[in-house]
C-alpha positions as a LaTeX table, in Angstrom:
\begin{tabular}{lrrr}
\hline
Residue & $x$ (\AA) & $y$ (\AA) & $z$ (\AA) \\
\hline
Unk1 & 2.15 & $-5.79$ & $-7.57$ \\
Unk2 & 6.22 & $-6.44$ & $-7.68$ \\
Unk3 & 6.81 & $-4.12$ & $-10.74$ \\
Unk4 & 5.68 & $-0.95$ & $-9.69$ \\
Unk5 & 7.61 & $-0.81$ & $-6.62$ \\
Unk6 & 10.31 & $-1.39$ & $-8.85$ \\
Unk7 & 9.11 & 1.68 & $-10.57$ \\
Unk8 & 9.24 & 3.64 & $-7.02$ \\
Unk9 & 12.52 & 1.84 & $-6.14$ \\
Unk10 & 15.43 & 4.59 & $-5.54$ \\
Unk11 & 17.82 & 2.28 & $-7.11$ \\
Unk12 & 16.16 & 1.64 & $-10.07$ \\
Unk13 & 15.12 & 5.29 & $-10.69$ \\
Unk14 & 18.77 & 6.11 & $-10.75$ \\
Unk15 & 20.00 & 3.68 & $-13.43$ \\
Unk16 & 17.72 & 4.76 & $-16.45$ \\
Unk17 & 18.55 & 1.80 & $-18.00$ \\
Unk18 & 16.78 & $-0.83$ & $-16.07$ \\
Unk19 & 14.09 & 1.74 & $-15.43$ \\
Unk20 & 13.32 & 1.06 & $-19.21$ \\
Unk21 & 13.48 & $-2.37$ & $-18.76$ \\
Unk22 & 11.53 & $-2.30$ & $-16.00$ \\
Unk23 & 8.46 & 0.16 & $-17.65$ \\
Unk24 & 8.10 & $-1.24$ & $-20.18$ \\
Unk25 & 8.00 & $-4.81$ & $-19.02$ \\
Unk26 & 5.23 & $-3.01$ & $-16.72$ \\
Unk27 & 3.32 & $-1.78$ & $-19.76$ \\
Unk28 & 3.07 & $-4.92$ & $-21.20$ \\
Unk29 & 1.83 & $-6.89$ & $-17.92$ \\
Unk30 & $-0.77$ & $-4.17$ & $-17.03$ \\
Unk31 & $-3.32$ & $-4.34$ & $-20.31$ \\
Unk32 & $-3.62$ & $-8.67$ & $-18.73$ \\
Unk33 & $-4.10$ & $-7.69$ & $-15.26$ \\
Unk34 & $-6.63$ & $-4.97$ & $-16.48$ \\
Unk35 & $-8.68$ & $-7.39$ & $-18.31$ \\
Unk36 & $-8.21$ & $-10.21$ & $-15.85$ \\
Unk37 & $-10.24$ & $-7.55$ & $-12.97$ \\
Unk38 & $-12.43$ & $-6.32$ & $-14.89$ \\
Unk39 & $-13.42$ & $-10.24$ & $-15.82$ \\
Unk40 & $-13.39$ & $-10.65$ & $-12.31$ \\
Unk41 & $-15.79$ & $-7.76$ & $-11.21$ \\
Unk42 & $-17.69$ & $-9.02$ & $-14.61$ \\
Unk43 & $-18.07$ & $-12.61$ & $-12.67$ \\
Unk44 & $-18.50$ & $-11.43$ & $-9.47$ \\
Unk45 & $-21.40$ & $-9.27$ & $-10.08$ \\
Unk46 & $-23.40$ & $-12.33$ & $-12.32$ \\
Unk47 & $-22.75$ & $-14.39$ & $-8.81$ \\
Unk48 & $-25.09$ & $-11.91$ & $-7.36$ \\
Unk49 & $-27.50$ & $-11.65$ & $-9.46$ \\
Unk50 & $-28.38$ & $-15.13$ & $-9.59$ \\
Unk51 & $-28.30$ & $-14.58$ & $-6.42$ \\
Unk52 & $-30.94$ & $-12.47$ & $-6.43$ \\
Unk53 & $-32.51$ & $-13.81$ & $-9.03$ \\
Unk54 & $-33.55$ & $-16.45$ & $-6.07$ \\
Unk55 & $-35.55$ & $-13.12$ & $-3.56$ \\
Unk56 & $-38.92$ & $-13.73$ & $-2.87$ \\
Unk57 & $-38.67$ & $-10.70$ & $-3.57$ \\
Unk58 & $-40.64$ & $-11.02$ & $-7.82$ \\
Unk59 & $-38.77$ & $-7.03$ & $-8.64$ \\
Unk60 & $-35.64$ & $-8.02$ & $-7.50$ \\
Unk61 & $-36.33$ & $-10.97$ & $-9.58$ \\
Unk62 & $-37.04$ & $-8.69$ & $-12.75$ \\
Unk63 & $-34.34$ & $-7.03$ & $-11.74$ \\
Unk64 & $-32.05$ & $-9.86$ & $-12.12$ \\
Unk65 & $-33.26$ & $-10.92$ & $-14.84$ \\
Unk66 & $-32.47$ & $-8.05$ & $-16.87$ \\
Unk67 & $-28.71$ & $-7.80$ & $-15.56$ \\
Unk68 & $-27.90$ & $-11.27$ & $-16.30$ \\
Unk69 & $-29.97$ & $-11.12$ & $-20.05$ \\
Unk70 & $-27.47$ & $-8.06$ & $-19.89$ \\
Unk71 & $-23.93$ & $-9.72$ & $-18.54$ \\
Unk72 & $-23.70$ & $-13.34$ & $-19.19$ \\
Unk73 & $-22.99$ & $-12.58$ & $-23.62$ \\
Unk74 & $-19.87$ & $-10.58$ & $-21.82$ \\
Unk75 & $-18.28$ & $-14.18$ & $-20.70$ \\
Unk76 & $-16.87$ & $-15.66$ & $-23.57$ \\
Unk77 & $-15.71$ & $-12.75$ & $-25.74$ \\
Unk78 & $-13.68$ & $-11.49$ & $-22.71$ \\
Unk79 & $-12.72$ & $-14.59$ & $-22.05$ \\
Unk80 & $-11.59$ & $-14.90$ & $-25.83$ \\
Unk81 & $-10.00$ & $-11.40$ & $-25.18$ \\
Unk82 & $-8.01$ & $-12.64$ & $-22.37$ \\
Unk83 & $-7.02$ & $-15.52$ & $-24.49$ \\
Unk84 & $-6.00$ & $-13.47$ & $-26.53$ \\
Unk85 & $-3.59$ & $-11.68$ & $-24.06$ \\
Unk86 & $-2.16$ & $-14.31$ & $-23.48$ \\
Unk87 & $-1.06$ & $-15.99$ & $-26.45$ \\
Unk88 & 3.24 & $-16.07$ & $-26.58$ \\
Unk89 & 4.46 & $-13.10$ & $-27.76$ \\
Unk90 & 6.75 & $-11.27$ & $-30.18$ \\
Unk91 & 9.60 & $-10.85$ & $-27.94$ \\
Unk92 & 10.57 & $-8.42$ & $-29.81$ \\
Unk93 & 7.36 & $-6.48$ & $-29.86$ \\
Unk94 & 8.60 & $-3.81$ & $-26.90$ \\
Unk95 & 11.73 & $-2.96$ & $-29.14$ \\
Unk96 & 12.99 & $-0.03$ & $-30.25$ \\
Unk97 & 13.83 & 0.12 & $-34.08$ \\
Unk98 & 15.89 & 0.91 & $-36.71$ \\
Unk99 & 13.60 & 2.02 & $-39.71$ \\
Unk100 & 14.36 & 2.25 & $-43.92$ \\
Unk101 & 12.64 & 3.46 & $-46.23$ \\
Unk102 & 14.41 & 2.47 & $-49.84$ \\
Unk103 & 13.49 & 3.14 & $-52.87$ \\
Unk104 & 12.89 & 0.24 & $-55.36$ \\
Unk105 & 12.05 & $-0.51$ & $-59.64$ \\
Unk106 & 10.76 & 2.50 & $-60.91$ \\
Unk107 & 13.71 & 5.29 & $-60.66$ \\
Unk108 & 11.82 & 8.51 & $-59.59$ \\
Unk109 & 8.89 & 7.54 & $-59.49$ \\
Unk110 & 10.16 & 5.56 & $-57.51$ \\
Unk111 & 11.69 & 8.15 & $-55.21$ \\
Unk112 & 8.77 & 10.48 & $-54.70$ \\
Unk113 & 7.64 & 7.43 & $-53.68$ \\
Unk114 & 9.35 & 6.82 & $-50.57$ \\
Unk115 & 9.14 & 10.51 & $-49.77$ \\
Unk116 & 5.16 & 9.84 & $-49.26$ \\
Unk117 & 5.48 & 7.08 & $-47.34$ \\
Unk118 & 8.01 & 8.99 & $-45.66$ \\
Unk119 & 4.75 & 11.29 & $-44.85$ \\
Unk120 & 2.95 & 8.90 & $-44.02$ \\
Unk121 & 5.19 & 6.99 & $-41.08$ \\
Unk122 & 5.97 & 10.26 & $-39.77$ \\
Unk123 & 2.57 & 11.14 & $-38.87$ \\
Unk124 & 1.83 & 7.98 & $-37.15$ \\
Unk125 & 5.02 & 7.98 & $-35.49$ \\
Unk126 & 3.55 & 10.99 & $-33.68$ \\
Unk127 & 0.55 & 9.83 & $-32.94$ \\
Unk128 & 2.12 & 7.13 & $-30.76$ \\
Unk129 & 4.63 & 9.95 & $-29.52$ \\
Unk130 & 7.99 & 7.82 & $-30.20$ \\
Unk131 & 11.10 & 9.79 & $-30.43$ \\
Unk132 & 12.52 & 9.94 & $-34.26$ \\
Unk133 & 16.22 & 10.14 & $-34.78$ \\
Unk134 & 17.77 & 11.03 & $-37.90$ \\
Unk135 & 20.36 & 8.69 & $-39.50$ \\
Unk136 & 20.83 & 8.97 & $-43.23$ \\
Unk137 & 18.82 & 10.71 & $-45.24$ \\
Unk138 & 19.40 & 10.71 & $-49.38$ \\
Unk139 & 17.43 & 12.25 & $-52.18$ \\
Unk140 & 16.29 & 12.00 & $-55.23$ \\
Unk141 & 17.35 & 13.49 & $-58.47$ \\
Unk142 & 13.78 & 14.88 & $-58.87$ \\
Unk143 & 12.59 & 15.26 & $-55.71$ \\
Unk144 & 11.40 & 12.15 & $-53.16$ \\
Unk145 & 14.06 & 10.25 & $-51.81$ \\
Unk146 & 16.27 & 7.69 & $-52.45$ \\
Unk147 & 17.37 & 6.55 & $-48.88$ \\
Unk148 & 15.98 & 7.20 & $-45.24$ \\
Unk149 & 17.34 & 5.78 & $-41.53$ \\
Unk150 & 15.77 & 6.57 & $-38.82$ \\
Unk151 & 16.11 & 5.27 & $-35.33$ \\
Unk152 & 13.20 & 4.88 & $-33.67$ \\
Unk153 & 12.40 & 4.70 & $-29.66$ \\
Unk154 & 8.84 & 4.22 & $-27.55$ \\
Unk155 & 6.35 & 1.76 & $-26.57$ \\
Unk156 & 5.76 & $-1.10$ & $-28.63$ \\
Unk157 & 7.41 & $-0.27$ & $-31.25$ \\
Unk158 & 8.63 & $-3.04$ & $-33.44$ \\
Unk159 & 5.67 & $-4.62$ & $-32.27$ \\
Unk160 & 3.51 & $-2.34$ & $-34.57$ \\
Unk161 & 5.86 & $-1.21$ & $-37.14$ \\
Unk162 & 7.17 & $-5.24$ & $-37.87$ \\
Unk163 & 4.85 & $-5.64$ & $-40.36$ \\
Unk164 & 5.23 & $-2.99$ & $-42.70$ \\
Unk165 & 8.90 & $-4.75$ & $-43.62$ \\
Unk166 & 8.92 & $-5.49$ & $-47.68$ \\
Unk167 & 8.23 & $-4.51$ & $-50.51$ \\
Unk168 & 5.29 & $-1.42$ & $-51.16$ \\
Unk169 & 3.78 & $-0.95$ & $-54.87$ \\
Unk170 & 2.66 & 2.02 & $-55.64$ \\
Unk171 & 0.52 & 2.51 & $-58.90$ \\
Unk172 & $-0.73$ & 5.78 & $-59.84$ \\
Unk173 & 0.31 & 8.75 & $-62.93$ \\
Unk174 & 3.11 & 10.32 & $-63.16$ \\
Unk175 & 3.33 & 13.95 & $-63.01$ \\
Unk176 & 6.13 & 13.18 & $-66.47$ \\
Unk177 & 3.51 & 11.15 & $-68.29$ \\
Unk178 & 1.49 & 12.61 & $-71.36$ \\
Unk179 & $-0.76$ & 10.09 & $-71.84$ \\
Unk180 & $-2.18$ & 9.12 & $-68.47$ \\
Unk181 & $-1.28$ & 5.50 & $-67.95$ \\
Unk182 & $-0.51$ & 4.00 & $-64.60$ \\
Unk183 & 2.29 & 3.29 & $-63.48$ \\
Unk184 & 4.02 & 0.41 & $-61.36$ \\
Unk185 & 6.53 & 1.54 & $-58.60$ \\
Unk186 & 8.33 & 0.17 & $-55.83$ \\
Unk187 & 9.93 & 1.07 & $-52.80$ \\
Unk188 & 11.28 & $-1.33$ & $-49.22$ \\
Unk189 & 10.92 & $-1.02$ & $-46.04$ \\
Unk190 & 12.87 & $-2.50$ & $-43.74$ \\
Unk191 & 12.17 & $-2.61$ & $-39.35$ \\
Unk192 & 15.34 & $-3.96$ & $-37.85$ \\
Unk193 & 14.55 & $-4.69$ & $-33.99$ \\
Unk194 & 17.14 & $-3.10$ & $-31.88$ \\
Unk195 & 19.26 & $-5.47$ & $-29.73$ \\
Unk196 & 20.56 & $-5.14$ & $-25.98$ \\
Unk197 & 23.71 & $-6.36$ & $-25.94$ \\
Unk198 & 23.51 & $-8.73$ & $-23.26$ \\
Unk199 & 20.59 & $-10.01$ & $-24.73$ \\
Unk200 & 22.22 & $-11.67$ & $-27.61$ \\
Unk201 & 24.89 & $-14.27$ & $-27.24$ \\
Unk202 & 27.62 & $-13.80$ & $-29.25$ \\
Unk203 & 31.19 & $-13.66$ & $-27.55$ \\
Unk204 & 32.99 & $-10.25$ & $-28.07$ \\
Unk205 & 36.15 & $-11.90$ & $-28.40$ \\
Unk206 & 34.92 & $-13.73$ & $-31.15$ \\
Unk207 & 34.42 & $-10.54$ & $-32.85$ \\
Unk208 & 36.56 & $-7.98$ & $-35.29$ \\
Unk209 & 36.00 & $-4.67$ & $-35.13$ \\
Unk210 & 37.74 & $-3.08$ & $-38.36$ \\
Unk211 & 37.14 & 1.11 & $-39.04$ \\
Unk212 & 37.66 & 3.12 & $-42.51$ \\
Unk213 & 37.00 & 6.09 & $-44.58$ \\
Unk214 & 32.95 & 5.82 & $-45.26$ \\
Unk215 & 32.90 & 7.14 & $-49.41$ \\
Unk216 & 30.93 & 10.50 & $-49.63$ \\
Unk217 & 29.91 & 13.35 & $-52.56$ \\
Unk218 & 32.13 & 16.31 & $-51.35$ \\
Unk219 & 34.84 & 16.00 & $-49.61$ \\
Unk220 & 32.74 & 15.72 & $-45.84$ \\
Unk221 & 32.99 & 15.63 & $-42.99$ \\
Unk222 & 32.34 & 11.35 & $-43.46$ \\
Unk223 & 35.20 & 11.49 & $-46.01$ \\
Unk224 & 37.73 & 13.06 & $-43.50$ \\
Unk225 & 37.60 & 10.41 & $-40.07$ \\
Unk226 & 37.30 & 6.39 & $-40.02$ \\
Unk227 & 33.89 & 6.99 & $-39.15$ \\
Unk228 & 32.46 & 3.53 & $-40.87$ \\
Unk229 & 32.36 & 0.28 & $-38.91$ \\
Unk230 & 32.58 & $-3.31$ & $-40.28$ \\
Unk231 & 32.27 & $-5.45$ & $-37.92$ \\
Unk232 & 32.73 & $-9.39$ & $-38.74$ \\
Unk233 & 31.45 & $-12.38$ & $-36.35$ \\
Unk234 & 34.83 & $-14.98$ & $-36.30$ \\
Unk235 & 32.91 & $-18.35$ & $-36.14$ \\
Unk236 & 29.98 & $-17.83$ & $-38.72$ \\
Unk237 & 31.75 & $-15.32$ & $-41.37$ \\
Unk238 & 28.42 & $-12.84$ & $-41.31$ \\
Unk239 & 29.83 & $-9.71$ & $-41.44$ \\
Unk240 & 27.98 & $-6.12$ & $-40.76$ \\
Unk241 & 29.01 & $-2.74$ & $-41.60$ \\
Unk242 & 27.25 & 0.93 & $-40.99$ \\
Unk243 & 28.63 & 4.34 & $-43.17$ \\
Unk244 & 25.01 & 5.83 & $-42.43$ \\
Unk245 & 26.22 & 8.24 & $-39.46$ \\
Unk246 & 29.33 & 10.79 & $-39.17$ \\
Unk247 & 29.68 & 9.61 & $-35.48$ \\
Unk248 & 31.80 & 6.03 & $-35.62$ \\
Unk249 & 29.56 & 5.29 & $-32.20$ \\
Unk250 & 26.57 & 5.52 & $-33.76$ \\
Unk251 & 27.67 & 3.23 & $-36.59$ \\
Unk252 & 28.72 & 1.02 & $-34.06$ \\
Unk253 & 25.33 & 0.00 & $-32.92$ \\
Unk254 & 23.92 & 0.34 & $-36.35$ \\
Unk255 & 26.56 & $-2.70$ & $-37.54$ \\
Unk256 & 26.18 & $-4.77$ & $-34.15$ \\
Unk257 & 22.21 & $-4.84$ & $-34.80$ \\
Unk258 & 22.69 & $-5.53$ & $-37.79$ \\
Unk259 & 24.70 & $-8.36$ & $-37.10$ \\
Unk260 & 22.70 & $-9.67$ & $-34.42$ \\
Unk261 & 19.90 & $-9.85$ & $-36.24$ \\
Unk262 & 21.15 & $-11.30$ & $-39.28$ \\
Unk263 & 22.64 & $-14.30$ & $-36.80$ \\
Unk264 & 19.13 & $-14.41$ & $-35.61$ \\
Unk265 & 18.46 & $-15.05$ & $-39.13$ \\
Unk266 & 20.49 & $-17.47$ & $-39.69$ \\
Unk267 & 19.73 & $-19.41$ & $-36.91$ \\
Unk268 & 15.60 & $-19.08$ & $-37.71$ \\
Unk269 & 16.64 & $-20.43$ & $-41.08$ \\
Unk270 & 18.44 & $-23.01$ & $-39.94$ \\
Unk271 & 15.36 & $-24.49$ & $-36.96$ \\
Unk272 & 13.29 & $-23.93$ & $-40.37$ \\
Unk273 & 14.89 & $-26.23$ & $-42.71$ \\
Unk274 & 14.91 & $-28.55$ & $-39.77$ \\
Unk275 & 11.81 & $-28.32$ & $-38.69$ \\
Unk276 & 10.24 & $-28.20$ & $-42.87$ \\
Unk277 & 6.76 & $-29.97$ & $-41.38$ \\
Unk278 & 6.20 & $-26.51$ & $-38.82$ \\
Unk279 & 4.22 & $-24.26$ & $-40.58$ \\
Unk280 & 5.33 & $-20.79$ & $-41.11$ \\
Unk281 & 3.78 & $-17.36$ & $-40.07$ \\
Unk282 & 0.97 & $-16.76$ & $-41.91$ \\
Unk283 & 1.77 & $-12.72$ & $-41.26$ \\
Unk284 & 4.59 & $-13.28$ & $-43.57$ \\
Unk285 & 8.33 & $-13.35$ & $-43.66$ \\
Unk286 & 9.02 & $-9.37$ & $-43.80$ \\
Unk287 & 11.07 & $-10.74$ & $-46.86$ \\
Unk288 & 12.15 & $-7.39$ & $-49.02$ \\
Unk289 & 11.43 & $-9.36$ & $-52.03$ \\
Unk290 & 6.96 & $-9.71$ & $-50.70$ \\
Unk291 & 5.20 & $-7.39$ & $-52.27$ \\
Unk292 & 3.28 & $-6.99$ & $-49.21$ \\
Unk293 & 0.88 & $-3.21$ & $-49.90$ \\
Unk294 & $-0.19$ & $-1.92$ & $-52.75$ \\
Unk295 & $-1.32$ & 1.91 & $-52.98$ \\
Unk296 & $-3.78$ & 2.49 & $-56.14$ \\
Unk297 & $-3.50$ & 5.92 & $-56.53$ \\
Unk298 & $-6.90$ & 6.51 & $-59.44$ \\
Unk299 & $-8.67$ & 3.89 & $-57.28$ \\
Unk300 & $-8.15$ & 5.92 & $-53.90$ \\
Unk301 & $-7.64$ & 1.88 & $-52.41$ \\
Unk302 & $-5.24$ & 0.07 & $-50.47$ \\
Unk303 & $-4.48$ & $-3.17$ & $-50.78$ \\
Unk304 & $-2.52$ & $-5.61$ & $-47.88$ \\
Unk305 & $-1.95$ & $-8.41$ & $-49.81$ \\
Unk306 & $-0.99$ & $-10.86$ & $-46.45$ \\
Unk307 & $-4.21$ & $-10.71$ & $-45.36$ \\
Unk308 & $-7.00$ & $-9.72$ & $-48.26$ \\
Unk309 & $-7.38$ & $-6.63$ & $-46.74$ \\
Unk310 & $-8.48$ & $-3.77$ & $-49.20$ \\
Unk311 & $-9.22$ & $-0.14$ & $-47.51$ \\
Unk312 & $-10.25$ & 2.52 & $-50.52$ \\
Unk313 & $-9.15$ & 5.30 & $-48.40$ \\
Unk314 & $-5.96$ & 5.98 & $-49.55$ \\
Unk315 & $-5.64$ & 9.44 & $-48.81$ \\
Unk316 & $-6.48$ & 8.80 & $-45.68$ \\
Unk317 & $-3.80$ & 6.28 & $-44.96$ \\
Unk318 & $-0.98$ & 8.64 & $-46.35$ \\
Unk319 & $-2.23$ & 11.14 & $-43.87$ \\
Unk320 & $-0.95$ & 8.33 & $-41.51$ \\
Unk321 & $-4.19$ & 6.74 & $-40.16$ \\
Unk322 & $-2.74$ & 3.31 & $-40.92$ \\
Unk323 & $-4.21$ & 2.06 & $-37.57$ \\
Unk324 & $-6.68$ & 0.12 & $-38.88$ \\
Unk325 & $-3.93$ & $-1.94$ & $-40.96$ \\
Unk326 & $-1.38$ & $-2.77$ & $-38.84$ \\
Unk327 & $-5.06$ & $-3.47$ & $-36.22$ \\
Unk328 & $-5.84$ & $-5.79$ & $-38.51$ \\
Unk329 & $-1.65$ & $-7.35$ & $-39.19$ \\
Unk330 & $-1.91$ & $-7.69$ & $-34.74$ \\
Unk331 & $-4.82$ & $-9.57$ & $-34.55$ \\
Unk332 & $-4.04$ & $-11.93$ & $-37.93$ \\
Unk333 & $-0.92$ & $-12.55$ & $-35.89$ \\
Unk334 & $-2.20$ & $-12.73$ & $-32.51$ \\
Unk335 & $-5.18$ & $-15.61$ & $-33.56$ \\
Unk336 & $-2.80$ & $-17.50$ & $-35.43$ \\
Unk337 & $-0.70$ & $-18.29$ & $-32.16$ \\
Unk338 & $-3.57$ & $-18.50$ & $-30.12$ \\
Unk339 & $-4.59$ & $-21.75$ & $-32.65$ \\
Unk340 & $-0.89$ & $-22.69$ & $-33.01$ \\
Unk341 & $-1.09$ & $-23.11$ & $-29.18$ \\
Unk342 & $-4.34$ & $-24.85$ & $-28.95$ \\
Unk343 & $-3.50$ & $-27.28$ & $-31.74$ \\
Unk344 & $-5.96$ & $-26.36$ & $-34.35$ \\
\hline
\end{tabular}
């Protein structure tokens, strides 16, 4: 296999960027190859059993009949699995991400909820073996956080986290509530795929990069250096900036990713407007104004509103066990993509 050969090529092994790209492509194709090999083996076993079924030995015929009864029902489900694997994929699925959680409506209670989401996601990141780099952490006045921003690196990060973008709503009785009334608060999650510069067709001559002193409290290092970065894409007027990190280089990377995302989203919105008849994705737009999920503490309930999925195990989910929700959303997206391809 060509990709396997490349992974053992000393020239590629010595170039971490090339190795990472080849390795990601290999990991993306491997499940398809393994499932197809399994399918070919199944078909081969069925053909062998059919040959045995016409043997003169009655004992062999009986064995073949039993084997066919066991194997033949497996063909259709496996073909559906292969179709699902071959359905068009989101090209961003394999990318690393910038992951943001911010408090929304609800004041201090919203900040506390950001802390709950942070613990939930942190456990999920750890379980997946992803590398997490902190970019910005702003604590709330009475606990929790106003804002958390991380860089997440690993396998299929965006593919699993992209559905988390949007507004997450919490319903519970705050510790400060003397009458036991349930309050509703919210936090927003934004999952931004990281782009390689060569993947985006932006002429560097069309970019204006400005540096400025980032504002901050207490005369910290961030105030003393021009670490803030503002990038303007002159042809479109799109502006993106970052003051999140003390490193000017890191802020440039963050700002560039935001710029790429905004330019791509603008192009996508234009295309959608021109193709108004085309059905939009049923999984959700990921817009921050969308209330995608509700966490109800009194009922120990989590509801994902995009697919009408309700689970009565909020306590388990907050421990990072969110695979059931994410897998359901991935299945829903893949089914929708497959239906579009088949013209259903």
